[in-house]
Every structure is written in structure tokens, then in C-alpha cells.
C-alpha positions in Angstrom: 34.0 30.6 -51.8 32.1 30.1 -48.5 29.7 27.7 -50.1 32.5 25.6 -51.5 34.2 25.5 -48.1 30.9 24.5 -46.5 30.3 21.7 -49.0 33.8 20.3 -48.5 33.4 20.5 -44.7 30.1 18.7 -45.0 31.6 16.0 -47.2 34.5 15.5 -44.9 32.3 15.3 -41.9 30.1 12.7 -43.7 33.2 10.7 -44.6 34.4 10.7 -41.0 31.3 8.7 -40.1 31.8 6.0 -42.7 32.0 2.6 -40.8 33.0 0.4 -43.7 36.1 1.5 -45.6 35.1 -0.7 -48.6 32.8 2.1 -49.6 35.3 4.9 -49.6 35.0 5.0 -53.4 31.7 6.9 -52.9 33.7 9.9 -51.8 36.2 9.9 -54.7 36.3 12.2 -57.6 34.3 10.8 -60.5 36.2 10.4 -63.8 33.6 8.4 -65.7 31.9 11.4 -67.3 28.6 9.7 -66.5 25.4 10.6 -64.7 23.1 8.2 -62.9 19.4 8.9 -63.1 17.4 7.0 -60.5 14.0 6.5 -59.0 12.5 4.5 -56.2 9.1 2.8 -55.5 8.1 2.7 -51.9 5.2 1.7 -49.6 4.3 5.3 -49.1 5.6 8.9 -49.1 7.0 9.2 -45.5 10.7 8.3 -45.5 10.6 7.9 -41.7 7.9 5.3 -41.7 7.7 3.8 -45.2 10.0 1.3 -46.9 11.7 0.7 -50.3 10.1 -1.7 -52.7 12.4 -1.2 -55.7 15.2 1.0 -57.0 15.7 1.7 -60.7 18.5 3.6 -62.4 20.1 4.3 -65.8 23.4 5.9 -66.8 24.0 8.8 -69.1 27.2 9.5 -71.0 28.0 11.9 -73.8 24.4 13.0 -74.0 23.3 9.4 -74.5 21.2 7.2 -72.3 23.0 3.9 -71.8 20.0 1.6 -71.9 22.3 -1.4 -71.8 23.4 -0.3 -68.3 20.1 -0.1 -66.4 19.8 -1.1 -62.8 16.8 -2.6 -61.1 16.4 -4.4 -57.8 13.3 -5.3 -55.7 13.5 -5.0 -52.0 11.9 -7.1 -49.2 9.6 -5.2 -47.0 8.1 -5.7 -43.5 5.1 -3.3 -44.0 1.9 -4.3 -45.8 1.6 -2.8 -49.2 -1.6 -0.9 -49.5 -4.0 -1.4 -52.4 -3.6 2.3 -53.2 0.2 2.1 -53.6 -0.2 -1.1 -55.7 -2.4 0.9 -58.1 0.4 3.4 -58.5 3.5 1.2 -58.9 2.0 -2.2 -59.6 4.3 -4.0 -57.1 2.4 -6.8 -55.3 3.5 -9.0 -52.4 4.0 -11.9 -54.8 6.4 -9.8 -56.8 8.7 -9.6 -53.8 9.1 -13.3 -53.0 12.6 -13.4 -54.4 13.4 -9.8 -53.5 16.7 -8.8 -51.8 17.1 -7.5 -48.3 17.3 -3.7 -48.1 21.0 -3.8 -47.1 21.8 -6.0 -50.2 19.8 -3.9 -52.5 21.3 -0.6 -51.3 24.8 -2.0 -51.5 24.2 -3.1 -55.1 22.9 0.4 -55.8 26.0 2.0 -54.3 28.2 -0.2 -56.5 26.2 0.9 -59.5 26.4 4.6 -58.9 29.9 4.9 -57.4 30.8 8.6 -57.0 28.8 9.7 -60.1 26.4 12.7 -60.0 22.8 11.7 -59.3 19.9 13.0 -61.3 16.2 12.7 -60.5 12.7 14.1 -60.3 12.0 15.3 -56.8 15.2 13.6 -56.0 15.1 14.7 -52.3 12.5 12.0 -51.5 14.4 9.2 -53.3 17.7 10.2 -51.6 15.9 10.3 -48.2 14.7 6.8 -48.8 18.2 5.5 -49.6 19.7 7.5 -46.7 17.2 5.8 -44.3 19.0 2.5 -44.8 22.5 3.9 -45.5 22.8 5.6 -42.2 22.2 2.4 -40.3 24.4 0.4 -42.8 27.4 2.6 -43.1 26.8 5.6 -40.8 26.7 8.1 -43.8 24.3 9.8 -46.2 24.8 9.8 -50.0 27.8 12.1 -50.7 27.2 12.3 -54.4 26.5 15.6 -56.3 22.8 15.9 -57.2 20.8 17.5 -60.0 17.0 18.0 -59.7 15.3 18.1 -63.1 12.3 20.0 -61.8 14.7 22.8 -60.9 16.2 22.7 -64.4 12.8 22.9 -65.9 11.7 25.8 -63.6 14.8 27.7 -64.6 14.0 27.2 -68.2 10.4 28.3 -67.8 10.7 31.3 -65.5 11.9 33.7 -68.2 8.8 32.7 -70.2 6.4 32.7 -67.3 7.8 35.4 -65.0 4.9 35.3 -62.5 6.2 31.9 -61.4 3.0 29.9 -61.8 4.8 26.9 -63.3 3.3 23.4 -63.3 6.0 21.0 -62.1 4.1 17.8 -62.3 6.0 15.0 -64.0 3.4 14.4 -66.8 3.4 18.1 -67.6 7.2 18.3 -67.8 7.1 15.2 -70.1 4.7 16.9 -72.5 6.5 20.3 -72.4 9.8 18.6 -73.2 8.2 16.4 -75.9 9.3 13.2 -74.1 7.1 10.1 -74.7 5.3 8.6 -71.8 6.5 5.0 -71.4 3.3 4.1 -69.7 4.1 1.5 -67.0 4.9 3.4 -63.8 8.0 1.6 -62.3 11.4 2.7 -61.1 13.3 1.9 -64.3 10.8 3.5 -66.7 10.6 6.6 -64.5 14.4 6.8 -64.5 14.6 6.5 -68.3 11.9 9.1 -68.8 13.7 11.4 -66.3 16.9 10.9 -68.2 15.3 12.0 -71.4 13.9 15.1 -69.7 17.4 15.9 -68.4 18.9 15.6 -71.8 16.3 17.8 -73.3 16.8 20.5 -70.6 20.6 20.4 -70.8 21.0 20.2 -74.6 23.6 22.7 -75.7 25.0 23.3 -72.2 
């Protein structure tokens, strides 16, 4: 009961900071029955210093991935993209010539997710990157419910490996869940693969 009270208090406090009432829908009850799985590509791994390069997402409904409803947006950045990060995500400066401003990209992402529950792999980082822009845009952080797939996987594995030495790397979880590796490392592909992991781990729930 206390946890529920705290969560409601936290959500109401977050809502009170909203500076643009056009986005009140983020705080509504979701009736779509959908989840949104999302991923970001960034200039680095420090939310305080690094910037968004792209956001990718896909919806799930009735245990099906709605591949016809994917979301992808590229984001203009002010920081130089290192050769090391280009090796990881393949996003080059020339790929961002027609990219959108961070505010535009995040606003489009908000319209896509609405008040749906968010799903991701190490979701805390991706949410931190979105919140970095959201706080300055609207005064709030993402109010959506969230599900972390590595936690779901851990909970499935801990009865089998009680000593707790569980490999939570993405590629390992893909293999253990018998999910095909889609190869190209980008935000949309990672979101789709994460969606497949989520469905495998929640099957029968």
C-alpha cells in the first residue's frame, strides 16, 4: 500500500511540473492494451554529457509485434561523433544532415508512446537520455510505467542458477531466448529484438 501511495505521489508531483498542458495525455490511464519497446543510439554512455543520435521503437499488442507501427527518428547533435561510437551504431555525421532537432524528435516520440508502458533492455539509460531533453522541454520526466527485460530474464534464470552468476549481456539473452540476431545494430532493430525477448519471457503470463 505504501509503495502504491508513493508511486501516486511521485506521479502527481511530476505532473505538477508539466509546463505544456498539450502533453497531459502522458499521465492518463492507458487503454490501448499496447506496450512500446524502445531503444536509443547516442554519442556515448554518459547521459549528462552525451547526446541522442536516434530513437527507435515498436509497439506490441496481444502478444504480437506490430512491425507496421515502428518509430524511428534521427537527431541533430552538437557533439562530434567518435569513430568508436560509429563502429557500434553506424551513424555518421552525413546520416544526420536531415535529422530533426532534439525537441522535435522527443516530441514525436512522446506522441508515439502516449501513456503506454515502456519496455527495454537496460531501459534506465535510454530513459535517462530522453529525460535529459524532456526536463528542459516540459519540466517533467517520463511518467510511463516501465518494464526491464534483463530483470525478467534474471527472474526466470535465478531458480535454475541459484548462485546468481547470470550473464545479462544482450547477445546472451538473445541466444538463451532463441531469438534471431538481426545483425545491424540500430535503434529499431534493437527495439524489435528486445520485443521478441519480452514476448518469449512473458509467454503464458
